[in-house]
N, C-alpha and C positions, 0 to 999 in steps of 0.2 A: 948394612943397610945402613941409609940417609937418616938423620936426628928426625926430621919428620916422621917417614914411614915410622922409624921404630917407635915413635911417640904414639901414632895411629894403628899399628900393627898390636899392641894387646886390647886395644877397643875393640876391632874391625876381627879380629880372628875367634873372637866368642862369638859369632854370627856363622861361622864356619865347624860351629862343633855344640850347636843344638840336640840334633836327634842320635848321633852314632852311627847315622847312615851314609854314608860316604858321598854319593851322588844329592839325595838327600840337603845335604848341610853344603855342600858345592852353590846347589840352587838357590838353597834361600841365603847362605853369604851374599853371594854375586849378587842377587835380587835387592838385597837392603842395601848391598855398597852401591850401586845403581841409583838404588832411590837418593840414597846420600848424596852422589855427583848431582842427581838432578836437582835436587834441595838446592844447596848451594850453587848450582849453575843458575837456576832461575833468581835465586835472590840477586847474584851477583849483576845479572841483565837487569833488573828491577833498579838497583842501586845506580849501575852506570846509565841508565835511561832516564834517571830522575836529575842528574849531572848533565846530561846531554841532550835533554828535552828540547831546550827552549832551539837550543843552534841547529838541532837536525827539523826540526819547524821552520825556521829561517830558512836553510836552503829547500825545504820541498816548498815554500813559498815563493822563493825565488825560482826555483824549476818553472813553477805552474807559470809564473809570472811571464817569463823570457816564451815558454811555450807558446802562450795566448798570444804574445807581440811580434814572434813569429809565423805564426797562421795569418791574423791581420794584417801582416807584410806579404805575404804570399795571397791571400785575397785580392790583396790593393796591387798586386803587380810588381812589386816593389823586391827585385829579386837580391838586391845588395844587401837591404834590411833583414830580408829575410835568413839569408845567411848569416850575419851578425847575430841577430837574436838567438836564431838556432844554434850558433856555436856556443853565445853563452848558458843555454837552457840544458845543450850537451852536457857542459861543465860542472852546472848544477846540479844535475841528474847524478854525475859521477860522485859527487862528493856525498850525496844522500845512499847511494848505491853502496859508499864503500862505508859510511859509518855506519849501515845495518847489518854489514856483512861482519864488522867488527862485533857487533853488538851479540852476532851469533858464536863469534869466537870467545867471548864472554860465556856464553851458556856450553861450552862443549869444554872449557881448562880443568874441571875438576877431573873429568876424564882420562888424563893426563896421569894424574896425580894416584887415581883408582888404577891403573894398569899399572904405574910404578909399582904399586904396594902387590899388587898381582903376581908379578915376575918376581919378587923377591919370594913368594910363596908357592908357585902354581907352574914356574918355567917349566918343568920336566915332566905335568901331568899332561896328558891327552884324554880327551872326552870321547868314547867310540859315541857313533851314529849307529844307532839300531838299525838293522836290516843291511846296512853296509861294511864295506871293510875300510871306513874310510873314521879318521876322527876328527877332532877339532881343538887345538889347544886354545889358552885361556883367553886369547885375545878375541878370537871367534866367539866362544861361549858367553865372552863379556858382552860383545856386540849385540847376540841375538836378544841375550836377556835386559840389557839398556834400553831396546827397542821396545822389549815387550812394557816395560817398567814405566816407557814416555809416553804410551798408549793407556796403561793402566791408570798414572796418574792423569792425564788428560781427561778419560772419562770421569774418572774418581771426581777431579778438580767440578767438571760439569755436573755432575749430581747433588755434590755438597753446596757448590755457594749458585749455581743456575745460572751463571755468566754474567753473576754481579757486579763481579771486578773485572774490567777490560783487560784484554792482553796489550804487552808493550807496542806491538806492531798495529793494534786498533787505533791507540792512542797517537799514531802520527798522523794517521790520516783524519784525524780530527782538525776541523779548523777553530780557530779561538777568537 
């Protein structure tokens, strides 16, 4: 095992040994692992957003400015000015799009570490799907449990914090 995975192993494996019932332990452990990955991912996004917010806001303002200029030029019938401003608007929009896409990547990077650890422990494990002859490997099980954990945390945050803290994407659209 890699050094990081070895270090994490002694901590993470305890969540897979809570009840002594294999399927329950796998579900509890994987749910806990998904929650940890979600927290680390969200913390990363918030940290990255804190450092890149000013630049992102500038690019959003630039895209809006050039889009408005292109629409004004179109209304005025100036095709050349429209095309030039529209090209600049598309370029600025592309910058914001890819910067926001990068923020999404910052949210997902812990998943790969979680799956790397699970591969060391559960590579040969097949989880049968009840009522069918099919089964899932650890990746399929993790994805389903990760999605459930994501929804669970989203609902829990809404209940606990009553939307007091705006999400990073909501902050992007605010004008300052």
